[in-house]
OpenMM code with the backbone's topology and positions (N, CA, C; nanometers):
from openmm import Vec3, app, unit

residues = "MET ASP SER TRP LEU ARG GLU LEU ILE THR ARG LEU GLU ALA ASP PRO ASP LEU ILE ARG THR LEU ASP ALA TYR TYR LEU HIS ASP MET SER ARG PRO ALA THR ALA ARG ALA LEU GLY VAL HIS THR ARG THR LEU ASP TYR CYS LEU ARG ARG VAL HIS GLU LEU ILE GLY LEU ARG PRO THR SER THR ARG GLY VAL ARG ILE LEU THR ALA ALA VAL ALA TRP THR PHE ALA ASP ARG LEU ARG GLU ALA".split()
positions = [
    Vec3(-6.3844, -2.3547, 0.0637),
    Vec3(-6.2522, -2.2959, 0.0486),
    Vec3(-6.1656, -2.3284, 0.1695),
    Vec3(-6.2235, -2.3141, 0.2864),
    Vec3(-6.1509, -2.3373, 0.4096),
    Vec3(-6.0910, -2.4777, 0.4135),
    Vec3(-6.1716, -2.5788, 0.3861),
    Vec3(-6.1227, -2.7169, 0.3927),
    Vec3(-6.0224, -2.7462, 0.2808),
    Vec3(-6.0439, -2.6860, 0.1635),
    Vec3(-5.9519, -2.7065, 0.0517),
    Vec3(-5.8129, -2.6519, 0.0851),
    Vec3(-5.8072, -2.5312, 0.1404),
    Vec3(-5.6786, -2.4713, 0.1761),
    Vec3(-5.6129, -2.5486, 0.2895),
    Vec3(-5.6908, -2.5922, 0.3845),
    Vec3(-5.6360, -2.6722, 0.4943),
    Vec3(-5.5751, -2.8024, 0.4430),
    Vec3(-5.6401, -2.8632, 0.3437),
    Vec3(-5.5866, -2.9863, 0.2843),
    Vec3(-5.4509, -2.9602, 0.2179),
    Vec3(-5.4383, -2.8494, 0.1461),
    Vec3(-5.3098, -2.8142, 0.0851),
    Vec3(-5.2024, -2.7962, 0.1925),
    Vec3(-5.2381, -2.7258, 0.2974),
    Vec3(-5.1426, -2.7014, 0.4061),
    Vec3(-5.1010, -2.8325, 0.4713),
    Vec3(-5.1948, -2.9205, 0.4924),
    Vec3(-5.1636, -3.0512, 0.5525),
    Vec3(-5.0641, -3.1273, 0.4661),
    Vec3(-5.0853, -3.1248, 0.3362),
    Vec3(-4.9913, -3.1930, 0.2454),
    Vec3(-4.8528, -3.1287, 0.2508),
    Vec3(-4.8488, -2.9957, 0.2548),
    Vec3(-4.7197, -2.9264, 0.2613),
    Vec3(-4.6473, -2.9542, 0.3922),
    Vec3(-4.7227, -2.9661, 0.4998),
    Vec3(-4.6611, -2.9886, 0.6301),
    Vec3(-4.6026, -3.1288, 0.6442),
    Vec3(-4.6244, -3.2152, 0.5447),
    Vec3(-4.5601, -3.3466, 0.5443),
    Vec3(-4.4083, -3.3308, 0.5421),
    Vec3(-4.3621, -3.2227, 0.4836),
    Vec3(-4.2200, -3.1878, 0.4838),
    Vec3(-4.2090, -3.0505, 0.5499),
    Vec3(-4.1692, -3.0457, 0.6766),
    Vec3(-4.1709, -2.9204, 0.7536),
    Vec3(-4.0937, -2.8045, 0.6910),
    Vec3(-3.9972, -2.8325, 0.6073),
    Vec3(-3.9184, -2.7246, 0.5467),
    Vec3(-3.9904, -2.6542, 0.4320),
    Vec3(-4.0956, -2.7133, 0.3791),
    Vec3(-4.1594, -2.6549, 0.2615),
    Vec3(-4.2281, -2.5213, 0.2910),
    Vec3(-4.2976, -2.5112, 0.4014),
    Vec3(-4.3629, -2.3850, 0.4369),
    Vec3(-4.2579, -2.2772, 0.4581),
    Vec3(-4.1534, -2.3098, 0.5306),
    Vec3(-4.0446, -2.2140, 0.5564),
    Vec3(-3.9777, -2.1728, 0.4251),
    Vec3(-3.9581, -2.2686, 0.3365),
    Vec3(-3.8966, -2.2406, 0.2068),
    Vec3(-3.9853, -2.1479, 0.1236),
    Vec3(-4.1141, -2.1779, 0.1181),
    Vec3(-4.2060, -2.0923, 0.0424),
    Vec3(-4.2100, -1.9517, 0.1004),
    Vec3(-4.2125, -1.9404, 0.2318),
    Vec3(-4.2142, -1.8091, 0.2957),
    Vec3(-4.0905, -1.7293, 0.2549),
    Vec3(-3.9745, -1.7905, 0.2640),
    Vec3(-3.8501, -1.7222, 0.2273),
    Vec3(-3.8495, -1.6873, 0.0782),
    Vec3(-3.8969, -1.7778, -0.0045),
    Vec3(-3.8993, -1.7561, -0.1491),
    Vec3(-3.9828, -1.6333, -0.1855),
    Vec3(-4.0988, -1.6220, -0.1255),
    Vec3(-4.1848, -1.5076, -0.1550),
    Vec3(-4.1337, -1.3798, -0.0886),
    Vec3(-4.0760, -1.3913, 0.0303),
    Vec3(-4.0184, -1.2733, 0.0968),
    Vec3(-3.9012, -1.2150, 0.0177),
    Vec3(-3.8324, -1.3008, -0.0569),
    Vec3(-3.7182, -1.2572, -0.1377),
    Vec3(-3.7574, -1.2381, -0.2843),
    Vec3(-3.8841, -1.2061, -0.3048),
    Vec3(-3.9356, -1.1720, -0.4381),
    Vec3(-3.9055, -1.2804, -0.5426),
    Vec3(-3.9132, -1.4059, -0.4984),
    Vec3(-3.8916, -1.5228, -0.5832),
    Vec3(-3.7520, -1.5262, -0.6469),
    Vec3(-3.6567, -1.4635, -0.5821),
    Vec3(-3.5178, -1.4695, -0.6280),
    Vec3(-3.4556, -1.5974, -0.5724),
    Vec3(-3.4204, -1.6878, -0.6594),
    Vec3(-3.3606, -1.8135, -0.6157),
    Vec3(-3.2296, -1.7922, -0.5410),
    Vec3(-3.1346, -1.7119, -0.5951),
    Vec3(-3.0087, -1.6932, -0.5220),
    Vec3(-3.0285, -1.6299, -0.3837),
    Vec3(-3.1130, -1.5269, -0.3759),
    Vec3(-3.1362, -1.4600, -0.2468),
    Vec3(-3.2046, -1.5542, -0.1481),
    Vec3(-3.2989, -1.6316, -0.1958),
    Vec3(-3.3687, -1.7265, -0.1084),
    Vec3(-3.2729, -1.8340, -0.0595),
    Vec3(-3.1940, -1.8886, -0.1497),
    Vec3(-3.0981, -1.9921, -0.1107),
    Vec3(-3.0004, -1.9389, -0.0062),
    Vec3(-2.9519, -1.8174, -0.0255),
    Vec3(-2.8613, -1.7568, 0.0736),
    Vec3(-2.9299, -1.7418, 0.2087),
    Vec3(-3.0520, -1.6916, 0.2068),
    Vec3(-3.1257, -1.6702, 0.3318),
    Vec3(-3.1504, -1.8012, 0.4065),
    Vec3(-3.1739, -1.9076, 0.3316),
    Vec3(-3.1992, -2.0378, 0.3930),
    Vec3(-3.0708, -2.1151, 0.4226),
    Vec3(-2.9597, -2.0678, 0.3667),
    Vec3(-2.8328, -2.1379, 0.3863),
    Vec3(-2.8258, -2.2696, 0.3111),
    Vec3(-2.8879, -2.2723, 0.1921),
    Vec3(-2.8863, -2.3927, 0.1094),
    Vec3(-2.8377, -2.3585, -0.0310),
    Vec3(-2.8063, -2.4599, -0.1064),
    Vec3(-2.7677, -2.4423, -0.2464),
    Vec3(-2.8932, -2.4167, -0.3295),
    Vec3(-2.8792, -2.3462, -0.4396),
    Vec3(-2.9953, -2.3180, -0.5250),
    Vec3(-3.0588, -2.4470, -0.5773),
    Vec3(-2.9794, -2.5513, -0.5961),
    Vec3(-3.0375, -2.6786, -0.6412),
    Vec3(-3.1265, -2.7399, -0.5332),
    Vec3(-3.0881, -2.7199, -0.4064),
    Vec3(-3.1716, -2.7675, -0.2960),
    Vec3(-3.3035, -2.6908, -0.2943),
    Vec3(-3.2958, -2.5613, -0.3167),
    Vec3(-3.4168, -2.4795, -0.3257),
    Vec3(-3.5041, -2.5278, -0.4417),
    Vec3(-3.4440, -2.5522, -0.5568),
    Vec3(-3.5187, -2.6017, -0.6726),
    Vec3(-3.5894, -2.7333, -0.6407),
    Vec3(-3.5195, -2.8204, -0.5688),
    Vec3(-3.5791, -2.9479, -0.5292),
    Vec3(-3.7035, -2.9226, -0.4426),
    Vec3(-3.6929, -2.8320, -0.3466),
    Vec3(-3.8061, -2.8017, -0.2581),
    Vec3(-3.9240, -2.7461, -0.3373),
    Vec3(-3.8968, -2.6594, -0.4310),
    Vec3(-4.0043, -2.6025, -0.5126),
    Vec3(-4.0700, -2.7100, -0.5998),
    Vec3(-3.9890, -2.8012, -0.6522),
    Vec3(-4.0454, -2.9135, -0.7297),
    Vec3(-4.1294, -3.0035, -0.6398),
    Vec3(-4.0831, -3.0220, -0.5173),
    Vec3(-4.1552, -3.1063, -0.4203),
    Vec3(-4.2935, -3.0470, -0.3899),
    Vec3(-4.3010, -2.9166, -0.3780),
    Vec3(-4.4302, -2.8502, -0.3577),
    Vec3(-4.5233, -2.8850, -0.4736),
    Vec3(-4.4730, -2.8726, -0.5949),
    Vec3(-4.5541, -2.9038, -0.7131),
    Vec3(-4.5996, -3.0493, -0.7111),
    Vec3(-4.5107, -3.1406, -0.6753),
    Vec3(-4.5459, -3.2821, -0.6697),
    Vec3(-4.6541, -3.3091, -0.5647),
    Vec3(-4.6442, -3.2428, -0.4508),
    Vec3(-4.7373, -3.2675, -0.3411),
    Vec3(-4.8766, -3.2104, -0.3654),
    Vec3(-4.8844, -3.0919, -0.4249),
    Vec3(-5.0149, -3.0269, -0.4339),
    Vec3(-5.0565, -2.9888, -0.5758),
    Vec3(-4.9675, -3.0074, -0.6715),
    Vec3(-5.0045, -2.9804, -0.8103),
    Vec3(-5.0020, -2.8340, -0.8507),
    Vec3(-4.9488, -2.7492, -0.7665),
    Vec3(-4.9352, -2.6072, -0.8005),
    Vec3(-4.7883, -2.5722, -0.8141),
    Vec3(-4.7571, -2.4946, -0.9155),
    Vec3(-4.6190, -2.4478, -0.9306),
    Vec3(-4.6036, -2.3188, -0.8491),
    Vec3(-4.5060, -2.3163, -0.7582),
    Vec3(-4.4856, -2.1980, -0.6744),
    Vec3(-4.4506, -2.0724, -0.7529),
    Vec3(-4.4100, -2.0879, -0.8786),
    Vec3(-4.3707, -1.9732, -0.9606),
    Vec3(-4.4825, -1.9215, -1.0500),
    Vec3(-4.5932, -1.9940, -1.0581),
    Vec3(-4.7036, -1.9495, -1.1425),
    Vec3(-4.7875, -1.8460, -1.0676),
    Vec3(-4.8606, -1.7664, -1.1414),
    Vec3(-4.9459, -1.6651, -1.0786),
    Vec3(-5.0447, -1.7303, -0.9819),
    Vec3(-5.1106, -1.8346, -1.0279),
    Vec3(-5.2063, -1.9055, -0.9411),
    Vec3(-5.1362, -1.9632, -0.8190),
    Vec3(-5.0186, -2.0233, -0.8407),
    Vec3(-4.9422, -2.0805, -0.7295),
    Vec3(-4.9028, -1.9758, -0.6273),
    Vec3(-4.8549, -1.8621, -0.6745),
    Vec3(-4.8147, -1.7545, -0.5833),
    Vec3(-4.9336, -1.7108, -0.4981),
    Vec3(-5.0467, -1.6893, -0.5605),
    Vec3(-5.1645, -1.6411, -0.4873),
    Vec3(-5.2107, -1.7421, -0.3825),
    Vec3(-5.2198, -1.8674, -0.4207),
    Vec3(-5.2694, -1.9691, -0.3282),
    Vec3(-5.1661, -2.0015, -0.2212),
    Vec3(-5.0410, -2.0155, -0.2623),
    Vec3(-4.9389, -2.0557, -0.1659),
    Vec3(-4.9036, -1.9453, -0.0668),
    Vec3(-4.9099, -1.8198, -0.1076),
    Vec3(-4.8868, -1.7137, -0.0094),
    Vec3(-5.0006, -1.7132, 0.0935),
    Vec3(-5.1221, -1.7423, 0.0494),
    Vec3(-5.2343, -1.7538, 0.1437),
    Vec3(-5.2120, -1.8714, 0.2385),
    Vec3(-5.1637, -1.9833, 0.1847),
    Vec3(-5.1378, -2.1011, 0.2683),
    Vec3(-5.0289, -2.0736, 0.3716),
    Vec3(-4.9229, -2.0060, 0.3293),
    Vec3(-4.8140, -1.9724, 0.4219),
    Vec3(-4.8655, -1.8784, 0.5304),
    Vec3(-4.9398, -1.7758, 0.4916),
    Vec3(-4.9935, -1.6805, 0.5895),
    Vec3(-5.0874, -1.7517, 0.6865),
    Vec3(-5.1704, -1.8392, 0.6360),
    Vec3(-5.2646, -1.9127, 0.7202),
    Vec3(-5.1886, -2.0005, 0.8198),
    Vec3(-5.0838, -2.0670, 0.7726),
    Vec3(-5.0038, -2.1535, 0.8597),
    Vec3(-4.9428, -2.0737, 0.9738),
    Vec3(-4.8842, -1.9594, 0.9417),
    Vec3(-4.8225, -1.8775, 1.0466),
    Vec3(-4.9282, -1.8200, 1.1409),
    Vec3(-5.0446, -1.7854, 1.0894),
    Vec3(-5.1528, -1.7352, 1.1753),
    Vec3(-5.1996, -1.8448, 1.2711),
    Vec3(-5.2120, -1.9683, 1.2208),
    Vec3(-5.2501, -2.0806, 1.3067),
    Vec3(-5.1465, -2.1024, 1.4169),
    Vec3(-5.0209, -2.0921, 1.3810),
    Vec3(-4.9135, -2.1110, 1.4810),
    Vec3(-4.9190, -2.0029, 1.5876),
    Vec3(-4.9511, -1.8818, 1.5485),
    Vec3(-4.9634, -1.7725, 1.6466),
    Vec3(-5.0825, -1.7956, 1.7392),
    Vec3(-5.1924, -1.8442, 1.6834),
    Vec3(-5.3103, -1.8723, 1.7649),
    Vec3(-5.2839, -1.9818, 1.8656),
    Vec3(-5.2013, -2.0811, 1.8257),
    Vec3(-5.1716, -2.1937, 1.9136),
    Vec3(-5.0755, -2.1562, 2.0256),
    Vec3(-4.9962, -2.0519, 2.0026),
    Vec3(-4.8943, -2.0136, 2.1022),
    Vec3(-4.9524, -1.9419, 2.2213),
] * unit.nanometer
topology = app.Topology()
chain = topology.addChain("A")
for resn in residues:
    res = topology.addResidue(resn, chain)
    for name in ("N", "CA", "C"):
        topology.addAtom(name, app.Element.getBySymbol(name[0]), res)
């Protein structure tokens, strides 16, 4: 499990904005307008980022499975960053 999740995170980190976008998306209860406002982007830009996540790792950020796995990936990423600091 550990290596599998790390592999997903590595793929997501290819585009540094994806982790931040996913974090904001879940923090705003998956509301596209609220997330776009918080990130200062257009909703179409947010949609592009969410599609990019699906293309990179094969999980849809809006599916139940995607939410569960991707929130774990986001939390793990932020925990790693705290450990490194």
